[in-house]
N, C-alpha and C positions, 0 to 999 in steps of 0.2 A: 505493500498500500504504499502510496506517494502522498505523503504533505503535503499541501500549497504553500508558499511563501504567505498567505494571506492568516492564516488558519495558527500557523509557525510562530507568527508574531505574539497573536490573540494568547496562543498557550504558553507563550516565556514572557503575556503579561500578565498573565493568573499568577504564575509562579512569584513572580517577583512582588505582586503583590499579596501571595498568602507569605512570604519570607517578610516581608513588611513590619506585616501585623503579628508575627513571633517576637519580631523582633522589637516591637515597642513592646506585645505583652512583655516580653523577658524586661523593658528597660525598668514597663511601670512596677512587675514583681521587685528588682533589683532596687528602687528609691521605694516603695511601699515598707519593704526588710531593712533599706538603710534607715530610715523615719525611727522605726520600730526597735532598732536597734540599742540594748540597752548599754553597749559600750561606748556610742558613738553621742557626742553633745554637740555638730556641729553642725545639722542642717535645719536647726529653728525655723523649719516653715512651718505655716498656719495648718497645715492636714496633722502637725506629727505628739502622735498622741504626750507624748512629756512636755509638750507647751500648750495643751488642749483647756490645762487647768487653770484657774484663779493664778496670778503671783503669787508664790505660796515664800517670797526669801523677803529682808526688808532693804529699802533702798538707801543709799549711803551721800557723807558728805552732803550732810544738811537736807537732802529730798527723804525722810525719812513719812512714811505715807502716815504716820501722828502729826508729822510738820508741829514741835512743839519742841522749845528747853529743857522737857524734863524725860523726854523718852525714855535715857537712862539713868534716870534716878530711882535705883531700885532697891528697895531694904533688905535685901537678903538676896542672897544664889545661892546655888548649890550643883555640887556636880553628879550627870546621870550617864552612870556605866553602862545599860540599857540605850540608852537613843547614840551613843558613842561607839557602843557596836553597831548599834543601826548605820551610822552611816559611814564605820570606817569597811564596812562591805561591801558599798557600792563598787562599783565600776568606777577606775579613775581616781582612789581616794588610798593613801597606804596607809593612814594614821587619823584618828578624830577624836576632838575634845568636845564635848557637846556640856555646856551650863546652861540650867537654868535658871532664870530671874524673876518671879513675877509672872507677865504675858509676852515676855520676853527669852528668845533662845539666841546662844553663843556661842556657833558653831568656828573651829578653829582644827584646819584639817594639811595636813601635808599631801602632794599626785603623787601617782607614778606611771608608769609607763600602761598600765592594765585598760585605759577607754583613749581613743581619739576625739578632739574638739574639747576640750578643758577650758584653755586657753579661749580670748574674745577676742584677740586681735587676731587669726590665724596664724599665720608663719611666724610671724614675730614669736620670740623664745623670751617671756617672761621669767621666768625662771631665775630665784638669788641664788642657785649654786655651779660650781667650779664643780666637778668631776674627774676634768682630768689626770688628778694624783693617782688615780686610780689602773692607767695605764704605765706611767711609770714607779710603784711599791710605795706610792707614799703616801701620806694623810693627805697636810697643806703643799699642795705644789709652788706656791710663794716662798716658802721659808723649807720644803724639804721635809716640813716633821711629820713623823710616822703614829704619834698618839691622838687621837680620836679625840673631841672635848665630850667624854659623855654624861655632864652636869644639866647638857641642852640636848631637848630631844630635837629640835633643828639647828643643824649647823652649815655653815657658808662652803663648806666641803665637804665629798663625796657621803652626801645624804641625802634622802628624795625630796621632794623641790619645794620649794618655797615660791612665792611670787608675792613681789613687794606690795601692788595695790587694789584694793579690794575689788577692783573693775581688771582684775587681769581673767577672773577667771569668766567662763562663757555664761548665759544667760540660763540655758536650758542646761548647763553641770549645776548652777546654784536654785534652777526651780527642781531639779531631783534633787537634792540633800534635804532642801525647804519640805518638800512634798515627803519624803521618809519619818521628819523629824514634825509632823505635822498628824500622822498616821495616828499614832493613838491620844497625839495631845493636843484633842483641837480646841484649848483652850486660850492655847498660845498664840498671842495678835501681828509678833512678825518675829524673822530666822535671820538673824545678821549670821553674815560669814562671809572668812577671811581667809587665805594661807599667807597671809605676813610672816616669815620668821620671828620676830621679833611679838609681834604680838601672841603666835602659837608658844613659846618660850615662856613667856608671862600667864598666859592660860593655866600653863600647863602647873604654875605655881598654885594657882587659887585650886586648881583640880585636887593638887594633893591634901592641902590644908581643908577643904574639904570633907574628901573621902577619909582622911585620916582620924575624925570626928570633933576634932580642937572645933571651939567657939570660934567662928567666923566672924558673926558681928561687925568688931573689931578692923574689919576687913570688907567692909561694902562699900566703904568710899571712896580707898584706891581701888576698887576691881569696875566703882561705874567709869573715876576718871580712864581709867583703860580703855571702857566700852565708846565712851565718848571722844577722845580722842579717836579714834580708830573709824567710827561709824557716824558723828557728827561735829566733826572738825574742832572737836574739844582741844583751846589753848595752852592747858595744864600738859606737863608730859609725863607719861607716868615712866613712874622705875621698877626694876626687881623687888619683888617683893624680898624683903633682907638686907636692903642695898641703901 
């Protein structure tokens, strides 16, 4: 049987159309899976289920949803081991400290390589660490020192990652963290999140005071000073406990 040229063209067009539909379906499935992936925070599209809820985290630098100077005037604070664990188990989070203070929750984290899109600036590297010493067998590549600083949770060398500014974390990443905190604590109005190295290290000191069972009422003023400085442009510079 001889197929005439016009018929061959029709068959070719049908085959191409079918291939195109399959390709588009494949792209659609890939895009949908990409949005739903728990290990990726970079899509930030309207259809992404992680972004479909009301914003679950607080705003920063004077843009708090409460918009008043008393937003961080907490009367007490306490460490939550369960919430710290809940946040720590999220993709992209290596370590977490969650403190509860009235209707506020404060979250300090370190990030790692277990997720993509944790940064808000695309390819810009916002990490505060220099880990090049690992390839040279030293801790501090600047001095050649071989001894880590164990008194700090986050160090500037050979450490998991901190990020200087609160805006360095992507909105989808913060949304996921905020949702994890609010899941069993609907009374929380704002979840404030930072991966700043100094903030996380100071937050650890407050957490230690809380989980040790000591009276922390005398530390509330210092705690609030740290939160105001980090999240609402506080002018008073906080110093680590014990200094």
